[in-house]
N, C-alpha and C positions, 0 to 999 in steps of 0.2 A: 538392486536397490535403486530407487528413483533419485532425482536431483536433490542436493543438500538443501535447497530452498523450498522443497516441497513441504506443505503444511507448516510453514514458519509464520511467526507473528512479526509484523513490521510496524514501526511508527512512521506515519506519513504526515506531511504538512501541506495544507491546501495552499496553492500558489495565489489564490484570491484573497481570502480573509486571514491567512496565516495561522489558523487554528490547527491543532494537532489531533490526530485520531489513530486508533489501532486498526490494522488490516491483517487478516489471516489469509494467506495464499492457500487455496485448495487445489491448485494444479501445479504443474511443473514449469509453466511458461508465464512469466509476468511482464514480458516485453510489450505485449499488445493490450494488457488489462487496463481498464479505466475504472475510476471510482467517482461517485458523486459525493461532494462534501455534505455532511449532515448539518452543518451550520449555515452555509450560504447557498448551497445548491449547485455550485459550479462543478462541472465534470473535468477531470484531469487524469493524466497518465500516471499509473502507480509507480512505474520504474523511475520516472523523473522526480518523484516526490518523496522517495524513501529517505528518512533521516537516519534511522538505525534499525538493526535487527534486535528484536526483544527476545529474551530467554523465557521459556515456558515454565 
């Protein structure tokens, strides 16, 4: 079985505009993943921006 964070949903907060958005991890590694904010367009690292893990 793969890592326990595989295919999990997270709540992220943009470090720029502070808006929150959902992110679903589709792989087992989130350390190097980046996301672009849908509100302000800023790119940021997923791992540093996780607020909490969401239940499906």
